[in-house]
N, C-alpha and C positions, 0 to 999 in steps of 0.2 A: 470781590475776591482778590483783585489786584491790590487793593489798598491793604488788605490783611497780609498779603504776601510781602508787600513793601515794608510794612511795619515789622513783620517777622524778621526780614532781612536786616533792617536797621537795629532791631533788638539783638540779633546775633552778632552784628558788627560791634555794637557797643559793649556787649558782654565780652567779646574777644579782646577789645582794647583794655577793659578793666582787668581781665586775667593777665594780659601781657604786662600791664603796669604794676601789678601786685608785687611788692618787694619780696625778695628772698631773704630770710632771716639767718644771720650768723651770729654766734655768741662770743662774748669776751667775759671771762670770769677770772678776776685778779683782785689783789688787795687794794682797796680804795680808802680804807680807814685803818688805823692802828700803825704800828712801827714800820710796815712795809708799804704804806700808802704811796710813797714817792715813786716806787718802781711801778706800781699799778697805774699811776697817773701818766707816766711817760709811755707805758704800753698802750693805754687807752688812746692817747694822742696819735700814736703811730697807726693803730687799727682804724681810727676815724679817718686819717689821711688816706689810707689804702682804700677804704670804702668810697671816699670822695673821688679819688682818681679813677677807680673802676667804673663808677657811675658816670663820670664825665666822659669816659671813653665808650659809653654805650651799654654798660651793664653786662649781663650774661648773654652773649650773642646766641648761644645754642638754644636758649629758651626765650626767644622773643625779646631780647634786650631788656629783660627784667632787671631792675636795680637791686642792689644789696641794701639791707638794713641791719645795722649793728645794734644788738641788744646787750646791755652791760649789767653784770652782777658782781657784787662786792663780796669777796671771800672773808673779809674782816681779818682778825688777828689770831685765829685759832683753827685747828683742824675741824672741830665741831661746827664752827660757823661756816667754814668752807664747804663742808658736806651739806649743811642746810641751804646754803646759797645754790649749790648744784641741784638740790631737790626742787627749789623754787624755780630755777631756770627751766628744767624739763617739764615742770607742771604748768608754768605760765606761758611757755612757748612750745606748744606741741608740734608746731611745724618747723622747728629749728632744724637746719640741715647739717650743722656742724658748729664747732666752737674752738677757741684757743684760750690758753691761759694756764693757770693756777699758780705759776711762779715758783713758790717753794715746793720741793719734792713731796714733803709731808702733806701739803694741801692737795697736790696733784693726785697723790695716791687715794685720798678720800674722795675727791671730786670724780675721779674716773670709776670708782665703784658705782656711782650713780649714773654717769653717762653711759657706761657699758650696759647696764640694765635697760636704759632707755633707748639704746641703739643710736646714740648720737656720737659721731666721731669727734675726738678732741685732739688737737695738735698742741704739743707742749715743748718748751725748751728745757724743762727740768732734767737734771742729770741722773737721778737715781736709777740704778740697774734693775731695781725691783719693778719699775713701771711696766717694763716689757717682758717680765718673766712670770706673769700670772696667768698666761693663757688667754688674755683679753683680745678681742677682735676690733675694738673701736678706739684704740689709742695709737697715736703716731708721735714718736719722739725724734725731733729733727736735730737735736744736739748730740755730740759725742757724749757717751755716758761717763760718769765719774771714774769708773774703773779704767776705761780706755784712756782717759786723760792722764790719770796717775801712772799708768803703765808705759805710756808713750812720751810723756813730758820729759823725763830725765834723759833718755838717749837723744832726743831731739835737741835739748839744750846743750848737751855735751858736744854734739856735732856743730851747732851754731857757734859755741865758744871756740872750738878748734878752727873753724873757718875764719872767724873774726880776729882771733888773736894768734893763731899758729900753735897754740898749746892746748892740750886736752886737760881739763880739770882733773885733779887727783883727790881733792878733799871737798867735803860738802858739810854745810851747817844747816840746822833747822831750828827756827824759833816759831812756835805755833801756839794758838789757843787750843783748848780741848773741846771745841764744838764738833758736831758730827761731820760737817763739811771738811774741816781741816784734818780730822782723824782719818776720814775715808781717803783723802788724797795721799796722805803720808804712809798709810798702812802698807801698801805694796812695796814702797821704797825701803822702809825700815825693817819690816818683818818678812819681806819676800827675798828674792834673789837679786834684786836690782843693783845693790851695792857691789856684790861680788862679780856680777856679770859685766859691770862697767868699770871694774878696778878702782872703786871709790872707797875712801875712808870717811866715815862719819865722825867728825871731830867736835861738833856742837849739836846737842839734842835737848832743847829746852822747851818745856810745855808749861803754859800758864792758864789760869782760869780767869776769864774776863768778868768784870772790867779790871784792867791792869792798873795797879796803884803806883808801881815803880818799875821802870824799864831798865834801870841801871845794871842790876846783876845779870840780866839777860844779854845786854849788849857788851858788857865787860867781857863776858865769855867769848863773844864773837870777836872782839878786838884782840884778845889774847891768843886765839887759835887761828884767826885770819883764814877762814875757809876759801877755797877757790870759787865756790858757789854758795849762796845763801838763800834758802827757802824761807821767806818771811810770810807767815800765814795768820794774820789777825782777821777777824770778821767784823769788828766794830770800828767805826771811824775814830773814836777817841783813843782806842788802843793803837791804831795805825799811826796816829799823830804822835803819841808818846814814843813809840819805837823809832820812828824816823827822826824825830827831834834828837833823841839820844844817839842815834847813829851819826847824825851830823855833828853833834857835840864831840864825839869820839873820833871824828875824822874818817868815818866810814860811809857817810851819805853822799848825796849829790853825784852819783855815778862812780864812786871810788871803789866799790866792791859790787860784783854782779849779784843783784838782788831780784829774786823772782817770787811772785805770788801765784795764786790760782783763783780764777773766777773773775766775773765782771765787776765785783765790788771795788777791786783795786783800780779800776779805770773810771770810776764814777766822777762826774763833775762836782759832786758834793764834797769829795776829798779836797779839791783845790779851793773850794769855798770855805773850808774849815781849817786850813793851814797854809803857810807860804808855799806857793807852787814850786819853789826851788827845792824844797825838801823831797819832792816827788821825782825830781829830775833823774832819769835813767832807770827808775824802777820798772820792772817788766812783770807781766802776768800771762798765764796760760788761760785762754778762753775758747769757748766752743764756737763763737760767732762774734763778728765786729764789722764795722763799716770798712770796706776795702777799695782798692783801686777799681775804677769803673763805676762806682756808685756815687760819684761826686754830686750829680744832679739830684738824685734821690735824697741824699743827705741834706743838701741845701733846701730842698722842698720841706723836709721834716723840720729842720731848724727854723725856717720861716713860719711854719704851721704851729709849732709847739713853743717856740721861744727858747729851746734848749741850745746849749753851746756846741754840742756834738751828739752823734747817735751811738749809743752803747748797744750791747748785746740784747738787752731786754726789749726795747722798742723795735729794734731791727727784726727780731724773731716774730714779734706780734704783727708787724707790717708784712713780713714774708708769709706768715701763716694765712692771713686773709687772702693774699694772692694765690696761695696753694689751694684754698677752698674755691676760689674762682676758677682755677685750672681744673679742679675736680668736677665742678658744676658743668664746665664746658664739655667734659668727657662723659658725664653721666647722662643716661637716656631719659631720666625723669628727675624732677626736683623733689627729692626726699633724702633723708639721712642715710638710709641703707644704700641707695644708689651712689651717693657721694662717698660713702665709706668704701664701697667696692672700687670706685674710680681711684681713690687714694692708694688702695692696695695694689692696683695694677699700673699705677703711674710710673713713668720713667722719663724724666725731662732734664734737659741740659740748657734750656733757654727759658726766658720769661721769669717765672717765680723762683726758679733754681738759682738765679743770679743773686738772691738775697741770703744764701747760705754758704758757709765755708765748704769748699770742695766742688761747688758748681754743678753738682748733679743731685737730683732728688729722686730716690726710689726707696721702698721700704721692704723689709723681709716679712715673713709671715707673722712675726710677733709685733710688728709696728715700729721696729727699730730702723732708723735710717742707715742704709748700707754704706754710703760714702761719706758719712759725717767725719770731719777731721778737726784739727785744733789749729789755732792761730796764736801768735805771740804779739802782745801789745806792749808799748813802752811809753812812759811819760817823757815827752820832749817839748820844751818851750811852753809848759803849762797846759799840755793837752795829752790825753792818752790816745795813741794812734797805732794802727797795725804796722808791724815791722817785719813779720815773717808769716808765710813764705814770701819769697821775692815777687812772685807774680800777683800777690794780693797786697803787697806793702804800699802804704801811702807815702812813707818816707823810709830811708835806709836805717837799719838797726845800728845803734851806737853801743859797742861793747866796752864796758869799763876797762881802763888800763890802770894798773897800780904801780 
């Protein structure tokens, strides 16, 4: 009997060890093929680094130090493929506790139709306001929405200009492509009350269809009207290169006129790899997240891990989302997606994972929209896109162009 009892005890202990060591699965669903594969690759590297660091620190402490395991799915290059990838993810990984990704808002809209039905919480950086307006319970949007960015960017930039130069801008110019992202950003400015409310005159309003064949007519208009602020909103690297080359040719580039874009694409290292870095000097962009003061060690770790020259919004959010899932698991009473989802809904943190998001506090409203999401300004300085605003987040001081 004693032998049986001892064997039973040993079996129980061994079973306990196996359960404790069983990894907890979290998902990453991003483009890893097609035209957006580059962004998916850097997001994957950041997510892998986060999992590695969490496991090295003992895994999920509240659940027996169980490690995390990252499962990765490729959305491909279309909404249909993204939805199919999400269906595979929830079918092949029934014990998935949460996921991050989908990158493009159109992909995220499709993916979350699937994850909502499967009751798997998905954290995303996508900007679309539609994501959190559908009555879903399993989506969490950590970035400021597109509408918030467009409504708040203009008054913020006017304040920055006045503080930096002593003069408040009176005229504005817009050169943009006709893609959905650019149109959504400009809509509240051109067709809303923003111009009148800020005593601004729109003196240049040029729209083109990418790819751009000739930038000369667009930039000639800018040169002739010389707006106090220029919103430059291309979405393709080739168009950005043509526009900045022409601005430089006409004496408007290299920080000679305040030039502002929107979104992380304007701060991508790929831009500097496709054109002389001097052409980008001084160009600014409004972003929802970027590496900031106090994150130097984390950024150095990412650069060493990935081989990337700096950390942009996309990998930073992927990294932060994995840490948010870790925080939720520490709060959740059980290891399952519903418990993790409930923990995310009740979460209110100002340390730990919140350090990886603009605003420094993470909590969500009932729709899954992050309450304290803000915006940052980045600027190209000395061949690199760095955070310059707000001051408490800035890696270097902002350089406002003087004419």
